[in-house]
C-alpha positions in Angstrom: -47.3 -15.7 6.6 -45.5 -12.4 6.0 -48.7 -10.4 5.7 -50.1 -12.0 9.0 -46.9 -11.1 10.9 -47.0 -7.4 9.8 -50.6 -7.6 10.7 -49.9 -8.7 14.2 -47.2 -5.8 14.7 -49.4 -3.1 13.2 -52.5 -4.5 15.7 -50.1 -4.0 18.4 -49.6 -0.3 17.1 -53.5 0.1 17.3 -53.3 0.1 20.9 -50.1 0.4 21.8 -47.5 2.2 20.1 -44.2 1.6 22.1 -42.9 1.5 25.4 -40.8 0.7 28.4 -40.9 -1.6 31.1 -41.5 1.1 33.8 -41.5 3.6 31.3 -38.0 2.9 30.6 -35.5 0.4 29.3 -34.0 -0.4 32.9 -33.3 -4.0 32.9 -29.5 -4.4 33.4 -27.9 -6.3 30.3 -26.1 -9.5 30.8 -22.7 -8.8 32.0 -20.0 -9.3 29.5 -17.5 -12.4 30.2 -14.7 -9.7 29.7 -14.6 -6.2 28.7 -11.7 -4.6 26.7 -9.0 -3.6 28.6 -9.6 -0.2 29.9 -13.3 0.2 29.6 -15.0 0.0 33.0 -18.9 0.1 31.9 -21.1 0.5 28.6 -24.3 2.4 29.0 -27.1 2.9 26.6 -29.0 6.3 26.7 -32.4 6.3 25.8 -34.6 9.2 24.7 -38.5 9.2 23.9 -39.3 10.6 20.3 -42.5 11.0 18.6 -42.9 7.4 17.9 -41.3 5.9 21.0 -38.2 5.3 22.7 -34.6 4.7 21.0 -31.3 4.5 22.3 -29.8 8.0 21.5 -26.5 7.8 22.9 -24.0 5.3 24.5 -21.4 5.9 27.2 -18.5 4.2 27.3 -16.7 4.5 30.9 -13.0 4.5 31.2 -11.0 4.4 34.5 -9.9 7.9 34.5 -10.7 11.1 32.5 -10.4 10.8 28.6 -8.8 13.3 26.4 -11.3 14.5 24.0 -9.0 16.1 21.5 -8.2 12.6 20.2 -11.7 11.7 19.7 -13.7 11.7 16.4 -16.8 10.5 15.1 -14.8 7.5 13.6 -13.4 6.4 17.2 -16.5 3.8 17.8 -19.0 2.0 15.5 -22.4 1.6 17.2 -24.7 -0.9 15.7 -28.4 -1.7 16.7 -31.2 -4.1 15.6 -33.5 -2.7 12.9 -36.5 -4.1 14.4 -39.4 -1.8 14.8 -42.6 -3.6 16.0 -44.9 -1.7 13.9 -43.4 -3.0 10.7 -41.0 -6.1 10.9 -41.6 -9.5 12.3 -40.0 -10.2 15.5 -37.5 -12.4 13.4 -36.0 -9.2 12.0 -34.7 -8.3 15.9 -31.6 -10.4 14.7 -31.0 -8.1 11.8 -28.6 -5.4 12.5 -27.2 -2.1 10.9 -24.5 0.7 11.8 -25.9 3.6 13.5 -25.1 7.4 12.3 -22.8 8.8 15.1 -23.6 12.7 15.1 -21.2 13.7 18.1 -18.8 12.5 20.2 -17.5 14.0 23.4 -16.3 13.6 27.0 -18.4 13.8 30.2 -18.1 13.3 33.9 -21.5 11.1 33.9 -23.3 8.8 31.4 -25.7 11.4 30.3 -26.0 14.0 27.3 -24.4 17.5 27.2 -27.1 19.9 25.2 -24.2 21.7 23.4 -22.2 18.5 22.6 -18.8 20.1 24.1 -16.7 18.0 26.0 -16.4 18.5 30.0 -13.7 16.6 32.0 -14.6 13.4 32.7 -14.1 9.4 32.2 -17.1 8.7 30.2 -17.2 9.2 26.1 -20.7 10.1 24.9 -21.4 8.7 21.2 -24.5 10.5 20.2 -26.5 8.9 17.5 -28.9 9.9 14.6 -32.7 9.6 15.7 -33.7 9.0 12.2 -31.7 6.0 11.9 -33.8 3.0 11.6 -32.2 1.1 14.5 -32.2 1.6 18.0 -35.9 1.2 19.1 -36.0 -0.3 22.6 -39.8 -1.8 22.1 -40.7 -5.3 21.1 -43.9 -7.4 21.2 -44.4 -8.7 24.7 -47.3 -11.1 24.7 -50.1 -12.1 21.7 -52.7 -13.7 23.6 -55.1 -13.4 20.9 -54.6 -11.6 17.5 -54.1 -8.5 19.6 -50.6 -8.0 21.0 -48.9 -6.1 23.9 -45.8 -4.4 23.8 -42.7 -3.8 26.2 -39.1 -2.6 26.2 -36.5 -5.3 25.2 -34.8 -6.0 28.6 -31.8 -7.2 26.7 -31.3 -4.1 24.5 -29.4 -5.2 21.2 -27.0 -2.1 20.9 -23.2 -2.9 20.7 -20.0 -1.0 19.9 -16.8 -1.3 18.5 -13.6 0.6 19.2 -12.0 1.5 16.0 -9.1 4.0 17.3 -7.2 4.2 20.5 -8.5 6.4 23.4 -6.3 8.2 25.6 -6.2 9.7 28.9 -6.3 13.6 29.8 -3.2 14.7 31.4 -3.7 18.2 31.7 -0.8 18.8 29.4 -0.7 19.5 25.7 0.2 16.3 24.9 -1.9 13.3 25.0 -1.8 11.0 27.8 -1.3 7.5 28.1 -3.5 4.7 26.2 -6.4 4.0 28.0 -7.8 1.3 25.3 -6.6 0.0 22.2 -9.1 -0.9 19.1 -10.7 -4.0 19.1 -12.9 -5.5 16.5 -15.2 -7.9 18.6 -18.5 -5.9 19.1 -19.6 -5.3 22.9 -23.1 -5.4 24.6 -24.0 -3.0 26.8 -23.1 -3.8 30.5 -25.1 -0.8 32.4 -28.9 -0.3 33.0 -30.1 2.3 30.6 -30.3 5.8 31.4 -33.6 6.9 30.0 -33.9 10.4 29.6 -37.3 11.9 31.1 -39.0 8.6 31.5 -36.7 7.8 34.6 -38.4 10.4 36.2 -41.7 8.9 36.2 -43.0 7.1 39.4 -44.8 3.9 39.2 -47.5 3.2 41.7 -50.5 1.0 41.8 -54.1 1.5 42.5 -56.8 -1.1 43.7 -60.6 -0.7 43.3 -62.9 -3.7 43.6 -60.4 -6.2 43.3 -58.9 -4.6 40.1 -55.3 -3.7 39.8 -54.3 -0.4 38.1 -50.6 0.3 37.7 -49.7 3.8 36.9 -47.0 6.1 36.2 -47.1 9.9 37.3 -44.6 12.7 37.0 -44.8 15.7 39.4 -43.0 19.1 38.3 -39.5 19.3 39.4 -40.3 22.2 41.9 -43.5 20.9 42.9 -45.3 22.9 45.8 -48.2 21.0 47.5 -49.5 24.5 48.1 -50.0 25.4 44.7 -52.3 24.0 41.9 -51.4 22.6 38.9 -53.0 21.5 35.7 -52.9 17.6 35.1 -53.0 15.9 31.8 -54.2 12.4 32.0 -52.7 9.7 29.3 -55.0 7.3 28.2 -52.8 4.8 26.1 -53.6 2.3 23.1 -54.6 -1.3 23.5 -51.2 -2.8 23.2 -49.8 -0.5 26.1 -52.3 -1.9 28.7 -50.9 -3.9 31.6 -50.2 -7.3 30.6 -48.3 -8.6 33.8 -44.9 -8.0 32.5 -45.1 -4.7 30.7 -45.2 -2.1 33.8 -44.5 1.5 32.6 -44.9 0.7 28.7 -47.5 3.7 28.6 -44.5 6.3 29.3 -41.7 5.4 26.7 -44.0 4.1 24.3 -44.7 7.4 22.6 -44.6 11.2 23.1 -47.9 11.7 25.0 -46.6 11.4 28.2 -43.3 12.7 28.1 -44.1 15.8 25.9 -45.6 17.7 28.7 -42.4 17.8 30.6 -40.9 19.9 27.7 -41.4 23.3 26.4 -40.1 22.5 23.2 -43.3 20.3 22.7 -46.0 22.4 24.8 -44.8 25.8 23.5 -45.2 26.8 27.4 -43.3 27.0 30.4 -46.2 26.0 32.6 -45.5 23.4 35.1 -48.0 20.2 34.4 -48.7 17.0 36.3 -48.7 13.8 34.1 -51.0 10.9 35.1 -50.7 7.8 32.8 -53.0 5.1 33.9 -52.0 1.4 32.6 -55.6 -0.4 32.6 -55.8 -4.0 32.1 -57.7 -4.9 29.0 -60.9 -6.0 30.5 -63.4 -3.8 28.6 -63.9 0.0 28.2 -66.7 0.6 30.6 -65.0 -1.1 33.7 -61.3 0.3 32.7 -63.1 3.9 32.6 -64.9 3.5 35.9 -61.2 2.4 37.6 -59.7 5.0 35.7 -61.9 7.7 36.9 -61.4 6.3 40.6 -57.8 6.7 40.3 -57.8 10.3 38.8 -60.3 11.4 41.6 -58.1 9.9 44.3 -54.9 11.4 42.9 -56.6 14.6 42.9 -57.4 14.2 46.5 -53.7 13.6 47.4 -52.0 15.9 45.2 -52.0 19.4 44.5 -54.2 19.2 41.2 -56.2 22.0 39.9 -59.8 20.5 39.6 -60.7 22.9 36.8 -58.0 22.0 34.7 -58.1 18.0 34.5 -57.4 16.8 30.6 -57.7 13.6 28.9 -55.3 12.9 26.0 -55.8 9.5 24.4 -54.3 7.2 22.0 -56.2 4.8 19.7 -58.0 2.4 22.5 -57.6 5.1 24.8 -60.5 7.0 23.3 -62.8 4.4 24.4 -62.2 5.3 27.9 -62.4 8.9 27.5 -65.9 8.7 25.6 -67.2 6.6 28.5 -65.7 8.8 31.5 -66.9 12.2 29.5 -70.3 10.6 29.2 -70.7 9.2 32.9 -68.7 12.0 34.9 -69.5 15.0 33.7 -67.0 17.8 34.8 -63.9 15.7 35.4 -62.1 16.8 32.4 -62.3 20.4 31.2 -61.0 19.1 27.7 -60.0 16.0 25.6 -57.8 15.4 22.9 -58.5 12.3 20.9 -55.9 10.9 18.4 -56.7 8.1 16.0 -59.7 7.0 18.4 -63.0 4.9 18.0 -66.1 6.3 17.3 -68.4 8.0 20.3 -71.9 6.3 20.3 -74.8 8.8 19.8 -75.9 8.1 23.5 -72.6 9.3 24.6 -72.3 12.3 22.4 -75.9 13.5 24.2 -74.6 13.1 27.4 -71.1 14.9 26.9 -72.9 17.5 24.9 -74.9 18.2 28.4 -71.4 19.3 29.7 -70.0 21.3 26.6 -66.7 20.0 27.0 -64.3 21.3 24.5 -62.9 18.3 22.3 -60.5 18.2 19.9 -60.5 15.2 17.4 -57.7 14.1 15.3 -57.3 11.3 12.7 -55.3 10.0 9.7 -57.1 10.0 6.4 -55.4 6.5 5.7 -55.8 5.0 9.1 -55.3 1.2 8.5 -56.6 0.3 11.9 -59.3 2.5 12.8 -60.7 4.1 9.7 -61.1 8.0 9.3 -65.0 7.8 9.2 -64.7 7.0 13.0 -63.2 10.2 13.5 -65.3 12.3 11.0 -68.7 10.5 12.6 -67.6 11.4 15.9 -67.0 15.1 15.1 -70.3 15.2 13.5 -72.4 13.3 16.3 -71.0 15.6 19.0 -71.6 18.8 17.1 -75.0 17.8 16.5 -75.6 17.0 20.2 -73.9 20.3 21.2 -76.4 22.1 18.9 -79.3 20.1 20.4 -78.3 21.2 23.7 -78.6 25.0 22.7 -75.4 25.9 21.1 -75.1 27.5 17.7 -73.3 25.5 14.8 -70.5 28.0 15.2 -70.4 27.5 18.9 -70.3 23.6 18.4 -67.8 23.7 15.8 -65.7 26.0 18.2 -65.9 23.5 21.0 -65.8 20.3 18.9 -62.7 20.7 16.7 -61.4 18.3 14.0 -58.2 17.5 12.2 -57.4 15.1 9.4 -54.0 14.3 8.4 -52.8 13.2 5.0 -49.9 10.7 4.8 -47.4 13.9 4.4 -48.1 14.8 7.9 -46.5 11.7 9.4 -42.8 11.7 10.2 -43.2 8.0 10.4 -45.5 5.9 7.8 -47.9 4.6 10.4 -50.9 6.3 9.7 -53.0 5.1 12.5 -50.7 7.0 14.9 -52.5 10.3 14.7 -50.9 11.2 18.0 -47.6 11.8 16.1 -48.8 14.8 14.0 -51.1 16.3 16.6 -48.3 16.4 19.3 -46.1 17.9 16.7 -48.3 20.7 17.0 -47.9 22.5 19.9 -50.7 25.0 19.3 -53.3 21.9 19.6 -51.2 21.3 23.1 -51.5 24.9 23.9 -55.2 24.8 23.2 -55.9 21.9 25.7 -54.1 23.8 28.5 -56.2 26.9 27.8 -59.4 24.9 28.5 -61.0 25.6 32.0 -58.3 28.7 32.5 
């Protein structure tokens, strides 16, 4: 039974790789019957890391500005569930551990300061170590078959305890009056999560032939409809498909959607539009057709450079990419296929006619989609490109392949090849360079 539970979690990963409802953990937690004296609200702040969204900080609000000089890393204890849907049975959601506090400071709003320095404000920001086991926001959503979907827990289990008095800031050298005393009982979150970057995505729905396709998209902060922007289409794994109750899961599930908003990931300051469809899992061909229709419709209403539209896939999403590349040549100027399914010989032949640049990555010890899928896809595509008239060297330049050993994964889910792929900014820069 233990093995079966781990298998279910692993299969959810195959498609999924974490998420949020609305791309974020946005549902308001149940209010506490009584807050400790002095505390106005407690807000979780989340961030999307390589392998998904985690609670990265907690913001404790008081009635007036807090004196930061009286705060230290021991002022609060933050605890959270150790559950990780990739490795743990859902029963482990009840297991808890204390988080590691890395910084504490004051702010005027429930958000982070990059330098960790205090601004005058009534919020105490308690930053947490992303390497902690606890703090993952994603749980299994539904398991209609042996395949599961995922969503963000609408009632995040993060809790705080105040260990020391918190004082008001008076503007004088001496500390002000006590705003709140220490308390032993853990307190849950009372306000909706602030989800860094994920909250910036817009949700919408596309309808074609009676098929509903939810999607999320992000436009650059200084979006100008008179300009022309590259666009990356994120095709997520099976578990991030829409199950009727997990909208936006594909944004916060893992890094591919939000990475394109951050130069620290892409290695470039170029503005990029991100489009993240959330297909219902009804079959690759039908999903691909609806996805392609959405992409073309979106291109018609937004300032997208038609020569710089790219596909980036996770696991199951590769099936949609292979289908679209073979049936709609010219739509994508390049594709990044991570931990995916094998392309068919027929698809490879059709794809070769358009000579689309493709980079395939796979984990050597992928436990869900064997590494031969990536190896064979690369071989079939290169052979087809050669058959189309290219030299072997030209085919190898257009169809690239990277295989990752276990040491390349910062978390030991060896199916999640998007992890080491996205942690290599040169690959993302390569994708953006296609079609320039």
